[in-house]
C-alpha positions in Angstrom: 23.6 16.2 -53.8 22.5 12.5 -53.6 24.2 11.7 -56.9 27.4 13.2 -55.6 27.2 11.4 -52.4 26.3 8.0 -53.9 28.4 7.6 -57.0 32.0 8.6 -58.4 32.3 12.1 -59.4 33.9 11.2 -63.0 31.8 13.8 -64.9 33.3 16.7 -62.9 36.3 18.8 -64.2 37.8 21.5 -62.0 39.0 24.8 -63.2 42.5 24.1 -61.9 43.8 22.6 -64.8 45.4 19.4 -63.7 43.0 18.4 -61.2 40.4 16.2 -62.8 38.8 12.5 -62.3 41.4 11.2 -65.0 44.2 12.1 -62.2 43.1 10.6 -59.0 46.4 11.4 -57.3 46.0 15.0 -57.4 45.6 17.1 -54.3 41.9 18.2 -55.0 40.8 14.8 -56.2 42.1 13.2 -52.8 40.1 16.1 -50.9 37.0 15.3 -52.4 37.3 11.4 -52.0 38.3 12.1 -48.6 34.8 14.2 -48.0 32.8 11.9 -49.6 33.9 9.0 -47.4 33.8 11.1 -44.1 31.1 13.4 -44.3 27.4 13.3 -43.9 25.0 14.3 -46.7 24.2 18.0 -45.2 27.9 18.5 -44.9 28.1 17.8 -48.7 25.3 20.0 -49.5 27.2 22.8 -47.8 30.3 22.1 -49.6 28.7 21.7 -52.9 27.6 25.5 -52.6 31.3 26.5 -52.5 33.7 26.7 -55.8 36.0 24.0 -55.5 39.3 25.9 -55.6 38.7 27.3 -52.2 38.3 23.6 -50.7 41.5 22.6 -49.0 42.5 20.5 -46.1 44.8 21.7 -43.2 46.6 18.3 -43.0 49.6 17.8 -45.2 49.5 16.1 -48.5 51.5 13.0 -47.2 49.0 12.4 -44.2 46.1 12.6 -46.8 47.6 10.2 -49.1 48.8 7.7 -46.6 45.9 7.8 -44.2 42.5 9.4 -45.4 40.0 11.1 -42.8 39.2 8.9 -40.0 37.2 11.3 -37.9 39.7 11.4 -35.1 42.9 12.6 -36.3 41.9 14.9 -39.5 40.2 18.1 -39.3 38.9 19.5 -42.8 38.7 23.4 -43.3 36.1 24.6 -45.6 37.0 28.0 -47.2 39.3 28.9 -44.2 36.4 28.6 -41.6 37.5 26.6 -38.6 35.0 24.6 -36.4 31.8 25.0 -38.1 29.0 22.3 -37.9 29.9 21.0 -41.4 33.3 20.4 -40.8 34.5 16.7 -41.3 36.0 15.1 -38.4 36.0 15.4 -34.3 37.9 18.7 -33.8 37.4 21.1 -30.7 33.6 22.3 -30.8 32.9 20.2 -33.6 29.8 17.5 -33.8 30.0 14.2 -34.9 29.3 13.8 -38.5 27.8 10.1 -38.9 25.0 8.8 -36.9 26.4 5.6 -36.0 29.1 7.6 -34.1 26.3 9.2 -32.1 25.2 5.8 -31.2 28.6 4.7 -30.5 29.0 7.8 -27.8 25.6 6.6 -26.2 26.7 3.1 -26.1 30.1 4.2 -24.1 28.2 6.5 -22.0 25.5 3.5 -21.1 28.4 1.3 -20.3 30.0 3.5 -18.0 26.7 4.0 -16.1 26.3 0.5 -15.7 29.9 -0.1 -14.5 29.8 2.9 -12.2 26.5 1.7 -10.5 28.1 -1.8 -10.2 31.2 -0.2 -8.5 29.1 1.9 -6.4 26.5 -0.8 -5.3 27.3 -4.2 -6.2 31.0 -4.5 -5.6 31.0 -3.1 -2.0 28.2 -5.6 -1.1 29.9 -8.5 -2.6 33.3 -7.6 -1.1 32.4 -6.6 2.3 28.7 -7.1 3.4 27.2 -9.9 1.5 29.2 -13.0 1.6 27.8 -15.6 -0.6 25.7 -18.4 1.0 25.9 -22.0 0.4 22.8 -23.0 -1.5 22.3 -26.2 0.6 22.6 -24.3 3.5 19.8 -21.8 2.2 17.6 -24.3 1.3 17.9 -26.1 4.7 17.4 -22.6 6.5 14.2 -22.2 4.3 13.0 -25.6 5.1 13.7 -25.7 8.9 12.5 -22.2 10.0 8.7 -23.2 9.7 9.3 -26.3 11.9 11.2 -24.4 14.4 8.4 -21.7 14.6 5.7 -24.6 14.9 7.7 -26.3 17.3 8.3 -23.1 19.3 4.5 -22.5 19.4 3.8 -26.1 20.5 6.2 -25.6 23.3 4.3 -22.5 24.3 1.3 -24.7 24.4 2.8 -27.2 26.5 4.1 -24.8 29.1 1.5 -22.2 29.8 -0.3 -22.7 33.0 -4.0 -22.9 32.2 -6.6 -22.8 34.6 -10.4 -23.4 34.6 -13.1 -20.6 34.1 -16.6 -19.9 35.4 -17.8 -20.6 31.7 -16.2 -24.1 31.4 -19.5 -25.7 30.1 -19.7 -23.3 27.0 -20.3 -24.5 23.5 -19.0 -23.3 20.0 -21.4 -21.9 17.6 -21.3 -21.0 13.9 -20.6 -17.3 12.7 -23.1 -14.8 12.7 -24.1 -14.5 9.1 -23.3 -18.4 7.7 -24.2 -20.0 11.0 -24.0 -23.9 10.8 -22.8 -23.6 7.2 -19.7 -21.6 8.3 -16.4 -23.4 8.0 -15.2 -21.8 11.4 -16.2 -22.3 15.0 -16.8 -19.1 17.1 -16.2 -19.0 21.2 -17.7 -16.0 22.4 -16.6 -14.5 25.7 -13.5 -16.7 26.0 -12.2 -14.1 28.3 -15.1 -11.4 29.2 -14.4 -8.0 30.7 -14.5 -7.5 34.5 -16.7 -4.5 34.1 -20.3 -4.6 32.5 -21.9 -2.0 30.4 -25.8 -1.3 29.9 -27.3 -1.1 26.5 -27.4 2.6 26.4 -24.5 3.3 28.9 -21.8 3.8 26.1 -20.6 2.7 22.7 -18.9 -0.7 21.9 -15.5 -0.3 19.8 -15.8 -3.7 17.9 -12.6 -4.8 16.5 -10.7 -7.9 15.2 -7.1 -9.0 15.3 -4.7 -11.9 15.0 -2.0 -13.0 17.6 0.9 -10.4 15.9 -1.6 -7.3 16.7 -2.8 -8.1 20.0 -0.7 -5.4 21.7 -2.7 -2.5 19.9 -5.6 -3.6 22.1 -3.9 -2.2 24.9 -3.6 1.5 23.4 -7.2 1.3 22.2 -8.4 0.7 25.8 -6.7 3.7 27.0 -8.2 6.0 24.5 -11.6 4.5 24.7 -13.9 5.0 27.7 -16.5 2.5 26.9 -16.5 -1.4 26.1 -14.3 -3.1 23.5 -15.1 -6.4 21.9 -12.4 -8.1 20.1 -12.6 -11.3 17.9 -9.2 -13.0 17.6 -8.5 -15.7 14.9 -6.7 -18.6 16.4 -6.1 -21.5 14.0 -4.1 -24.4 15.9 -1.1 -23.2 17.5 -2.1 -19.6 17.3 -4.7 -20.3 20.2 -1.6 -20.6 22.4 0.1 -17.5 21.2 -3.0 -15.4 21.4 -3.9 -16.7 24.9 -0.2 -16.0 26.2 -0.3 -12.7 24.9 -3.8 -11.9 26.0 -3.0 -13.1 29.5 0.2 -11.0 29.5 -1.6 -7.6 28.5 -4.4 -8.2 31.0 -1.5 -8.9 33.9 1.1 -6.3 32.7 -0.5 -3.8 30.3 -3.2 -1.1 31.4 -5.9 -1.7 34.0 -8.5 -0.8 31.1 -7.7 -4.0 29.2 -9.0 -6.2 32.2 -11.9 -3.8 32.9 -13.2 -3.1 29.3 -12.1 -5.7 26.8 -13.9 -8.9 26.1 -12.2 -11.5 24.2 -13.9 -13.9 21.6 -11.8 -16.6 19.8 -12.7 -18.3 16.4 -10.8 -20.9 14.3 -11.6 -23.2 11.2 -13.0 -26.4 11.8 -10.2 -28.3 10.2 -7.6 -26.4 12.6 -8.7 -26.5 15.8 -6.7 -25.2 18.9 -3.8 -27.1 20.0 -4.7 -26.8 23.7 -7.8 -27.0 25.5 -10.0 -24.2 24.3 -12.2 -24.3 27.8 -9.3 -23.2 29.8 -7.7 -19.8 30.1 -4.1 -18.8 31.3 -3.4 -18.3 34.7 -2.4 -14.4 34.6 -0.7 -15.1 38.2 2.3 -17.0 36.1 3.0 -13.8 34.1 6.3 -12.1 34.6 5.8 -8.4 34.2 9.4 -7.9 34.5 10.3 -9.8 31.5 9.4 -9.2 28.2 6.8 -11.0 26.3 8.6 -14.1 25.0 6.2 -14.9 21.9 6.6 -12.1 19.8 9.2 -13.7 17.6 7.3 -16.8 16.7 5.4 -16.7 13.4 1.9 -17.7 13.6 0.2 -20.8 12.3 -1.7 -18.9 10.0 1.4 -17.0 8.2 3.1 -20.5 7.9 0.3 -22.2 6.3 -0.8 -19.1 4.2 -4.2 -19.4 5.5 -6.8 -16.5 4.3 -7.8 -14.2 7.2 -11.5 -14.2 7.4 -11.8 -10.4 8.2 -15.7 -10.3 7.6 -16.2 -13.2 9.9 -14.1 -11.3 12.8 -16.2 -8.3 12.3 -19.4 -9.9 12.5 -18.5 -11.9 15.6 -17.2 -8.6 17.3 -20.2 -6.5 16.3 -22.5 -9.3 17.4 -21.0 -10.0 21.0 -21.0 -6.2 21.8 -23.1 -5.4 24.9 -24.5 -1.9 23.9 -26.9 -0.7 21.3 -24.6 1.4 19.3 -21.1 0.1 18.0 -18.4 1.3 16.1 -16.9 -1.6 14.0 -13.2 -0.6 13.1 -9.7 -1.8 13.0 -7.5 -2.6 15.8 -4.7 0.1 14.6 -7.3 2.9 14.4 -7.2 5.0 17.5 -10.3 7.1 18.4 -10.0 10.9 19.2 -10.5 11.9 22.8 -14.0 11.4 24.4 -15.7 10.0 21.3 -18.0 7.7 23.0 -19.5 9.9 25.4 -19.7 12.8 23.3 -21.4 10.7 20.5 -24.3 9.8 23.0 -24.6 13.5 24.0 -25.1 14.2 20.3 -27.8 11.3 20.3 -29.6 12.9 22.9 -29.8 16.3 21.1 -31.2 14.3 18.1 -33.7 12.6 20.2 -34.9 16.2 21.5 -34.8 17.4 17.8 -32.0 19.6 18.3 -29.8 18.0 15.4 -32.4 18.8 12.6 -30.3 17.3 9.8 -29.5 14.3 11.4 -33.0 13.9 13.0 -34.7 14.4 9.5 -33.3 11.4 7.9 -33.6 7.5 8.2 -32.0 5.2 8.1 -28.9 6.7 9.3 -25.3 5.6 10.2 -22.8 8.1 11.7 -19.4 8.3 9.8 -16.2 8.7 11.6 -13.5 10.4 9.4 -10.1 8.3 9.3 -6.8 9.9 9.0 -3.0 8.9 9.1 -0.2 10.6 10.8 3.7 10.7 10.4 4.3 10.3 14.3 2.1 11.6 17.2 -1.5 10.7 17.4 -3.7 13.4 18.0 -6.3 13.6 20.7 -8.4 16.8 19.6 -9.3 18.1 16.1 -7.2 21.0 16.8 -4.2 19.1 17.1 -5.0 17.1 13.9 -5.6 20.3 12.0 -2.0 21.4 13.0 -0.5 18.3 11.7 -2.6 18.3 8.5 -1.5 21.9 7.7 2.2 20.7 8.4 1.7 17.8 5.9 2.1 15.5 8.8 -1.4 14.2 8.4 -3.5 13.0 5.7 -6.7 11.3 5.0 -6.4 7.7 5.3 -4.9 5.7 2.6 -4.4 8.9 0.7 -1.4 7.6 -1.1 -2.5 4.2 -1.7 -6.2 4.5 -2.4 -7.3 8.0 -2.5 -11.1 7.0 -3.2 -11.3 4.6 -0.1 -11.6 7.3 2.8 -12.0 10.5 1.0 -15.3 11.7 2.1 -17.3 14.6 0.6 -16.4 17.9 1.7 -13.2 17.1 3.4 -11.8 20.5 2.4 -14.5 22.1 4.5 -14.3 19.8 7.3 -10.6 20.5 7.7 -11.1 24.4 7.6 -13.8 24.3 10.3 -12.6 23.7 13.7 -16.1 23.1 15.4 -16.8 23.3 19.1 -14.4 21.7 21.3 -15.7 19.0 23.5 -18.8 18.6 21.0 -19.7 16.3 18.3 -21.9 17.7 15.9 -23.5 16.8 12.6 -21.0 18.0 9.8 -23.3 16.8 6.9 -25.6 14.3 5.4 -24.7 12.4 2.2 -25.5 9.2 0.5 -23.0 6.5 -0.8 -23.9 7.3 -4.4 -21.8 8.2 -7.6 -19.0 9.5 -7.6 -18.6 8.4 -4.0 -19.7 4.6 -4.9 -16.4 3.2 -4.0 -15.9 4.9 -0.7 -15.5 2.8 2.3 -16.3 4.8 5.4 -16.1 3.7 8.9 -19.2 4.3 11.0 -21.3 4.2 14.3 -24.2 2.0 13.8 -26.6 -0.2 15.8 -26.4 -4.0 15.5 -29.4 -4.3 13.2 -27.5 -3.1 10.1 -26.4 -5.3 7.3 -23.7 -7.8 8.4 -20.4 -8.1 6.5 -20.4 -11.1 3.7 -18.4 -13.7 5.5 -17.2 -15.1 2.1 -14.7 -12.4 1.4 -11.2 -12.5 2.8 -9.0 -9.6 4.0 -6.2 -10.8 1.4 -8.5 -10.6 -1.6 -9.3 -7.1 -0.9 -12.9 -5.3 -1.3 -14.1 -7.1 1.8 -16.3 -4.2 2.6 -17.4 -3.2 -0.5 -20.4 -5.2 -0.7 -21.9 -4.2 2.8 -21.6 -0.7 1.7 -23.3 -1.3 -1.6 -26.2 -2.9 0.3 -26.5 0.2 2.6 -26.7 2.3 -0.7 -29.6 -0.1 -2.0 -31.4 0.3 1.2 -31.2 4.0 1.1 -29.0 4.6 3.9 -28.2 8.1 4.8 -24.4 8.9 5.9 -24.3 11.4 8.7 -20.4 12.7 8.8 -19.6 13.6 12.2 -17.7 16.9 13.2 -14.8 16.8 15.7 -14.9 13.0 15.9 -12.0 11.0 14.0 -9.9 8.0 14.2 -6.2 7.9 13.4 -4.2 5.1 12.2 -1.2 3.9 14.1 1.4 6.4 13.2 3.1 5.8 9.9 1.7 7.4 6.3 1.6 4.5 3.7 2.6 5.2 0.4 2.2 3.1 -2.8 5.4 1.3 -4.2 6.2 2.0 -7.6 7.1 -1.5 -8.5 4.9 -4.6 -8.0 5.7 -6.1 -4.5 6.1 -9.4 -3.3 3.3 -9.0 -1.3 0.9 -8.0 -4.2 2.2 -11.1 -6.0 1.3 -13.3 -3.0 -2.1 -11.8 -3.0 -3.1 -12.6 -6.4 -5.1 -15.9 -6.0 -7.0 -14.3 -3.4 -7.8 -11.2 -5.2 -9.0 -13.7 -8.0 -11.2 -15.5 -5.7 -12.4 -12.5 -4.0 -13.4 -11.0 -7.5 -15.6 -13.9 -8.3 -17.4 -13.9 -5.0 -17.9 -10.3 -5.2 -19.7 -10.6 -8.7 -21.8 -13.5 -7.3 -23.0 -11.3 -4.4 -23.6 -8.4 -6.7 -26.0 -10.7 -8.5 -27.7 -11.7 -5.3 -28.4 -8.3 -4.2 -29.7 -7.1 -7.8 -32.2 -10.1 -7.4 -33.1 -9.0 -3.6 -33.3 -5.2 -4.3 -33.7 -4.7 -7.8 -31.2 -2.6 -10.1 -30.2 0.9 -9.2 -28.6 3.6 -11.2 -27.5 5.7 -8.0 -25.9 2.7 -6.5 -23.2 1.9 -8.9 -20.8 -1.3 -8.6 -17.3 -0.8 -7.8 
């Protein structure tokens, strides 16, 4: 059949007498040449199995002679059978016979899809909603916007009504871990809480923030019965923004903010506050009937793309806590109802030997499971389980970083309601393989290892080194039942495409990775190699 397709068929002589290769104008010869031009090899293979006298064309002789088969207007009928797959041409129900025709069809379909998409999406935007912007105007806006924010922040500094404090002679210090070698100055108790707590009276919720997130402290204060220690990063004009928002929150927010929250400010040595940091804002000047006016101003840290020293902030807040037990956490994580007092009750049972599993292990920290919800923040485990079974709640970062907060035996924790009003030991585990990438949030004392201050928030892995050190020191992680934290409403999901934010992070991630490797080498020299404590 390959020979029949590729070369002239001068050796064939047909049985009808006057139809042969020497008479190319004959009816049969024209049909054969038409088939040879129009049909694919499988088609010719099928035709070759039939005697030539049965081959005929449905079109007239004049049409065949004047315009051979074009695959668009000629349909060949083989042996009287129509609409078969071996038929040459594009009749009703027939398939294309050449591969290039199939590609042509898909190309046309693709072009139609592109045009349709443009008509549905791009065209309405171009014609109705998105008028073109002058490039010069766009460049000018991008250039002047940071200046407007900086000028607005400086205006806040100049218009705030500052007043003296009882601690006007206070001096700044270095950060807890790096001390004098730290690139940051720390001002402890810039504005202390009005109520004092004894060392064993409660548990301190220690957290950190920037001016943009200060409002979350009000929600925390209403949900936490003990003291809160908050470290705020305030480079240059961010000091004024933070001072204004703290004053507004103390004057116009929940009364618990004034009573329970102590504020500690810190800043880079090369970007000191734009106002006198010895002073505080006079809260009597705050107008609670008006909205807070600095919310729309972008911070100096954002404009200058300064890294956020998250571990410096964590260490400051923890070091400044007034109680023995602390819960280092994030400002957007809200605690379950009665967590502080119920935890202290459990500690009393451990001391009395009633909590055998927790009392039998040392050293230990107490893990508080973390979840995120779609809309409503639950106060009790019963409410949390209802949302979890409705898929309105998941463990924290379930769709972003599955290993970060997935704790051992989470399925059992979810199915056991526990005793209302009582926090107990759920299980005791080690942070070893396969949970060597777990980043739990836990209640501890101020004696546990500090977070490494060389790591930034933007570079990720900022808590991994501290958790690795706990593993090397053979800490036991006591997972608590009925105690939990819930992130501010909204379940995070990973974007399918690489976002601009991830691209923006890349230099910080590279820097953190190098520092991380250096810290791991330092720990190996200090504690030795461990097969159980694997590196992330």
